[in-house]
C-alpha positions as CSV (number, residue, x, y, z in Angstrom):
1,M,-68.2,58.7,-104.7
2,F,-65.1,60.8,-105.5
3,L,-66.5,63.7,-103.6
4,Q,-66.9,61.4,-100.6
5,N,-63.3,60.4,-100.9
6,H,-62.2,64.0,-100.7
7,L,-64.5,64.6,-97.8
8,G,-62.8,61.7,-96.0
9,I,-59.4,63.5,-96.5
10,V,-60.9,66.7,-95.0
11,Y,-62.1,64.7,-91.9
12,S,-58.8,62.8,-91.5
13,V,-56.0,65.2,-92.5
14,Y,-57.5,68.6,-91.5
15,A,-59.9,67.8,-88.7
16,G,-58.3,64.8,-87.2
17,Q,-61.6,62.9,-87.1
18,H,-60.1,59.6,-88.2
19,D,-63.0,57.3,-87.3
20,D,-65.4,59.5,-89.3
21,A,-63.1,59.4,-92.3
22,I,-62.9,55.6,-92.1
23,K,-66.7,55.3,-92.1
24,I,-67.0,57.6,-95.1
25,W,-64.3,55.6,-97.1
26,Q,-65.9,52.3,-96.1
27,S,-69.2,53.5,-97.4
28,V,-67.6,54.2,-100.8
29,V,-66.0,50.8,-100.9
30,E,-69.3,49.2,-100.3
31,Q,-71.2,51.2,-102.9
32,K,-72.1,49.4,-106.2
33,L,-73.8,51.0,-109.1
34,P,-76.7,49.2,-110.9
35,S,-75.5,50.2,-114.4
36,T,-72.4,48.5,-115.8
37,R,-71.7,51.7,-117.9
38,K,-70.3,53.4,-114.8
39,S,-68.9,50.3,-113.0
40,G,-65.3,51.0,-114.2
41,V,-65.4,54.6,-112.8
42,A,-67.0,53.3,-109.6
43,D,-64.2,50.7,-109.2
44,L,-61.6,53.5,-109.5
45,A,-63.4,55.4,-106.7
46,R,-63.7,52.3,-104.6
47,A,-60.0,51.4,-105.1
48,E,-59.1,55.0,-104.1
49,A,-61.2,54.8,-101.0
50,S,-59.7,51.4,-100.1
51,K,-56.2,52.9,-100.4
52,H,-57.1,55.8,-98.1
53,V,-58.8,53.7,-95.4
54,S,-56.1,51.0,-95.3
55,A,-53.3,53.6,-95.0
56,L,-55.2,55.4,-92.2
57,C,-55.9,52.1,-90.4
58,I,-52.2,51.1,-90.5
59,S,-51.2,54.6,-89.3
60,R,-53.7,54.7,-86.5
61,A,-52.8,51.1,-85.4
62,S,-49.2,52.3,-84.9
63,S,-50.3,55.5,-83.0
64,E,-53.1,53.8,-80.9
65,P,-51.8,50.3,-79.9
66,S,-54.9,49.7,-77.7
67,R,-57.1,49.8,-80.9
68,A,-54.6,48.1,-83.2
69,D,-56.5,44.9,-83.6
70,E,-59.7,46.8,-84.6
71,Y,-57.9,48.8,-87.2
72,I,-56.0,45.9,-88.7
73,K,-59.2,43.8,-88.9
74,I,-60.7,46.6,-91.1
75,A,-57.6,46.6,-93.3
76,E,-57.7,42.9,-93.7
77,G,-61.3,43.0,-94.6
78,L,-60.6,45.6,-97.3
79,N,-57.9,43.4,-98.8
80,D,-60.5,40.6,-99.3
81,S,-63.3,42.9,-100.6
82,T,-61.2,44.8,-103.1
83,A,-59.5,41.7,-104.6
84,S,-61.7,41.9,-107.8
85,I,-61.2,45.6,-108.4
86,V,-59.5,46.3,-111.8
87,P,-58.3,42.7,-111.9
88,S,-56.3,43.1,-115.1
89,Q,-54.0,45.8,-113.8
90,I,-51.3,45.1,-111.3
91,G,-49.6,48.0,-109.5
92,T,-52.7,50.2,-109.3
93,E,-54.6,51.3,-106.2
94,R,-56.0,47.7,-105.7
95,M,-52.6,46.5,-104.6
96,Q,-52.2,49.3,-102.0
97,T,-54.0,47.5,-99.3
98,K,-51.7,44.5,-99.5
99,L,-48.7,46.9,-99.3
100,H,-50.2,48.6,-96.3
101,L,-50.8,45.3,-94.5
102,A,-47.2,44.2,-95.4
103,T,-45.9,47.4,-93.8
104,W,-47.8,46.6,-90.6
105,Y,-46.6,43.0,-90.5
106,C,-43.0,44.0,-91.2
107,N,-43.1,46.5,-88.3
108,R,-44.3,43.7,-86.1
109,E,-41.3,41.6,-87.3
110,K,-43.5,39.2,-89.2
111,I,-41.2,39.4,-92.2
112,E,-42.3,36.2,-94.1
113,K,-46.0,37.1,-93.8
114,A,-45.2,40.6,-95.1
115,K,-43.2,39.1,-98.0
116,S,-46.0,36.7,-98.9
117,L,-48.3,39.6,-99.5
118,V,-46.1,41.4,-102.0
119,R,-44.3,38.5,-103.6
120,D,-46.5,38.5,-106.8
121,E,-45.8,42.2,-107.3
122,V,-42.1,41.8,-106.8
123,L,-41.8,39.0,-109.3
124,W,-44.1,40.7,-111.8
125,A,-42.0,43.9,-111.6
126,L,-38.7,42.0,-112.0
127,D,-40.1,40.3,-115.1
128,I,-41.1,43.7,-116.5
129,L,-37.6,45.0,-116.0
130,T,-36.1,42.1,-118.0
131,D,-38.6,41.9,-120.9
132,D,-38.0,43.3,-124.4
133,D,-39.9,46.5,-123.9
134,P,-38.0,49.4,-122.2
135,A,-41.1,51.6,-122.3
136,N,-42.7,49.7,-119.3
137,D,-39.6,49.9,-117.1
138,F,-40.8,52.9,-115.2
139,H,-43.9,51.0,-114.1
140,G,-41.8,48.0,-113.2
141,F,-39.6,50.2,-111.0
142,Y,-42.7,51.9,-109.5
143,V,-44.3,48.6,-108.4
144,L,-41.0,47.2,-107.2
145,A,-40.1,50.3,-105.2
146,N,-43.4,50.3,-103.4
147,A,-43.3,46.6,-102.6
148,L,-39.8,46.7,-101.3
149,R,-40.7,49.8,-99.2
150,A,-43.4,47.8,-97.6
151,V,-41.0,45.1,-96.4
152,Q,-38.3,47.6,-95.5
153,D,-35.6,46.4,-97.9
154,D,-34.1,49.9,-97.8
155,K,-31.1,49.2,-100.0
156,N,-33.0,47.8,-103.0
157,H,-36.0,50.1,-102.4
158,L,-33.8,53.1,-102.8
159,A,-32.2,51.6,-105.9
160,A,-35.6,51.2,-107.5
161,R,-36.7,54.6,-106.3
162,H,-33.7,56.4,-107.8
163,A,-34.1,54.4,-111.0
164,M,-37.3,56.4,-111.7
165,R,-35.5,59.7,-111.6
166,Q,-35.6,62.0,-114.5
167,Y,-33.1,61.6,-117.3
168,G,-31.1,63.9,-119.6
169,E,-31.0,63.8,-123.4
170,N,-28.1,61.3,-123.3
171,D,-30.2,58.8,-121.3
172,S,-28.1,59.2,-118.2
173,A,-29.6,60.1,-114.8
174,I,-29.3,63.7,-113.9
175,S,-26.8,64.4,-111.1
176,E,-27.2,67.2,-108.6
177,A,-24.1,68.9,-110.1
178,N,-25.6,68.9,-113.6
179,K,-29.1,70.3,-113.6
180,K,-28.9,71.8,-117.1
181,Q,-29.7,68.5,-118.8
182,K,-33.2,68.4,-120.3
183,A,-35.6,66.1,-118.3
184,T,-37.5,63.7,-120.5
185,N,-39.7,61.7,-118.2
186,D,-42.0,62.1,-115.1
187,T,-41.4,60.9,-111.5
188,D,-43.7,59.8,-108.8
189,A,-42.0,61.9,-106.1
190,F,-44.7,63.7,-104.2
191,C,-45.0,65.3,-100.8
192,S,-47.8,64.5,-98.4
193,G,-47.2,67.8,-96.5
194,L,-48.6,71.3,-96.9
195,C,-47.1,71.8,-100.4
196,L,-48.6,68.7,-101.9
197,Q,-46.1,69.1,-104.7
198,E,-44.8,66.6,-107.2
199,H,-41.0,66.9,-107.1
200,K,-38.5,66.2,-109.9
201,Q,-36.5,63.7,-107.8
202,W,-36.7,61.8,-104.5
203,D,-33.5,63.4,-103.3
204,N,-33.5,64.6,-99.6
205,M,-37.1,63.4,-99.0
206,R,-38.2,61.4,-96.0
207,L,-40.6,58.4,-96.1
208,C,-42.4,57.2,-93.0
209,K,-41.9,53.6,-92.2
210,S,-45.2,53.3,-90.3
211,C,-47.6,55.4,-92.3
212,P,-47.9,54.0,-95.8
213,D,-47.5,56.4,-98.8
214,L,-46.5,59.3,-96.5
215,N,-43.5,61.3,-97.8
216,L,-42.2,64.7,-96.8
217,C,-40.0,67.1,-98.7
218,P,-37.2,69.0,-96.8
219,N,-39.4,72.1,-96.2
220,C,-42.5,70.1,-94.9
221,W,-40.1,67.9,-92.9
222,A,-38.8,71.0,-91.1
223,L,-42.4,72.1,-90.4
224,F,-43.3,68.6,-89.2
225,K,-40.5,68.3,-86.7
226,S,-41.3,71.7,-85.2
227,N,-45.0,70.8,-84.9
228,D,-45.9,73.6,-87.4
229,L,-47.3,71.4,-90.1
230,H,-50.8,71.5,-88.6
231,L,-51.9,68.3,-90.5
232,Q,-53.1,65.1,-88.9
233,I,-51.0,62.8,-91.1
234,C,-48.4,61.1,-88.9
235,N,-46.6,60.8,-85.6
236,P,-43.3,62.6,-84.9
237,E,-42.1,59.5,-83.1
238,H,-42.4,57.3,-86.2
239,E,-39.2,56.2,-87.9
240,F,-38.5,57.8,-91.3
241,L,-36.3,56.6,-94.2
242,Y,-34.1,59.4,-95.6
243,V,-33.5,59.3,-99.4
244,P,-30.0,60.5,-99.9
245,R,-29.1,62.9,-102.8
246,M,-28.0,61.0,-105.8
247,K,-24.3,61.5,-106.5
248,H,-23.8,59.1,-109.4
249,V,-24.7,59.2,-113.0
250,F,-26.0,55.9,-114.4
251,I,-27.5,54.7,-117.7
252,R,-31.2,54.3,-118.1
253,G,-32.2,50.6,-118.7
254,N,-28.7,49.3,-118.1
255,Q,-27.7,50.3,-114.6
256,V,-28.9,51.1,-111.1
257,V,-27.3,52.5,-108.0
258,V,-27.2,50.1,-105.0
259,N,-25.5,51.3,-101.8
260,E,-23.6,54.1,-103.6
261,H,-22.4,51.6,-106.3
262,V,-23.4,51.6,-109.9
263,V,-24.3,48.0,-110.9
264,R,-25.7,46.3,-114.0
265,L,-29.5,46.2,-114.0
266,D,-29.6,42.5,-115.1
267,N,-27.3,41.5,-112.3
268,W,-29.3,43.3,-109.7
269,V,-32.6,41.8,-111.0
270,A,-31.0,38.3,-111.0
271,E,-30.1,38.7,-107.3
272,L,-33.5,39.8,-106.4
273,K,-35.2,37.0,-108.3
274,K,-33.0,34.5,-106.5
275,E,-34.0,35.9,-103.1
276,W,-37.7,36.2,-103.9
277,Q,-38.0,32.9,-105.8
278,E,-36.4,30.6,-103.2
279,K,-39.7,29.9,-101.4
280,P,-42.4,30.9,-103.8
281,I,-41.6,28.2,-106.4
282,A,-43.7,25.6,-104.5
283,E,-46.5,28.1,-104.2
284,I,-46.4,28.9,-107.9
285,T,-46.5,25.3,-109.0
286,S,-49.5,24.6,-106.8
287,S,-51.6,27.4,-108.2
288,R,-54.5,26.7,-110.6
289,W,-52.5,28.0,-113.6
290,R,-50.3,24.9,-114.1
291,R,-47.1,25.1,-116.1
292,S,-46.4,22.7,-118.8
293,S,-43.0,21.0,-118.6
294,S,-40.0,22.2,-120.7
295,K,-40.3,19.0,-122.7
296,E,-43.8,19.9,-123.7
297,L,-42.5,23.3,-124.8
298,G,-40.2,21.7,-127.3
299,S,-37.1,23.9,-127.6
300,G,-37.2,25.2,-124.0
301,D,-36.2,28.6,-125.3
302,A,-35.3,30.9,-122.3
303,K,-37.1,33.9,-123.7
304,I,-40.4,31.9,-124.2
305,E,-40.0,30.5,-120.7
306,R,-39.7,33.9,-119.2
307,K,-42.6,35.4,-121.0
308,R,-44.8,32.4,-120.2
309,D,-44.0,32.7,-116.5
310,K,-44.7,36.4,-116.5
311,L,-48.1,35.9,-118.1
312,W,-48.9,33.0,-115.8
313,R,-48.2,35.0,-112.6
314,M,-50.3,37.9,-113.9
315,F,-53.3,35.8,-114.8
316,S,-53.1,33.7,-111.7
317,N,-54.4,36.7,-109.8
318,E,-57.7,36.8,-111.8
319,K,-59.4,34.3,-109.5
320,D,-62.9,35.5,-110.3
321,K,-62.5,35.4,-114.1
322,H,-60.9,32.0,-114.8
323,Q,-61.3,28.4,-113.8
324,G,-59.2,25.4,-114.5
325,S,-55.7,25.4,-115.9
326,I,-54.3,27.0,-119.0
327,P,-53.3,24.5,-121.8
328,P,-49.7,24.6,-122.9
329,R,-48.9,26.6,-125.9
330,S,-46.2,25.7,-128.4
331,P,-43.5,28.3,-129.0
């Protein structure tokens, strides 16, 4: 199954045979192994195939408007068929199809529909960034950056993207003028061009707004604009988001940079929560996981309330594993 996924990449990226690549990846998504011993590995391969085919469908729908409905129908079908893949993990490949569809709807100016697809991911990530465990902040920023990228919230997307940059020994973000500080953590900055390299920072990279997950470093961007990249990965007419070079130093876990201004992390998270929770409150209260009232909780402690809401949103996605409502738990 993994070999088929790589074969699909060969057909799509190097040969430009997009329809053949889609058929290969669809066959992987539809495969199921009889033995439960290998089901976890098979789910990973299926999730990877789903990510590839949905990204390609969105890209082709933008490049071939006459076949857009056909491609979007495939992506929407994938979103339904992969809902049960790795259900206990949010932010993995299984969420990519939703992000890809959100990208399409946002480009079609269907902003509310795009937001509804990624709302759970945004709220989950914001909870991660305000819990008591700083070790999971990178994952929270990762999920948040990808969700905000899909709905083209460039200002907050770049704030989350830069927050994942490598840090020095004093826990401050490395500036371009001070590269001698020792890096202590990984990044997810990667190029989709010829180099296929993982870069230390997102600085000076360009991210396509029509082709999900497609990023180009400065060198591959130059090749792409001169038609010398020789890869079937994008359309030169697509709009790209430029990631500016970080000029500010900010403290890990306490600050982020928003529109060239260093702001407190908790203030930034609070503003995003206000924006994203204005409409979803009614949706949350109508889900199968009912909240108990603050009176039932007893003390109404804010920390307990926040942790309960976080778990509740996470478990509400496990539609195939749970039935009924969760009973209230005393603090």
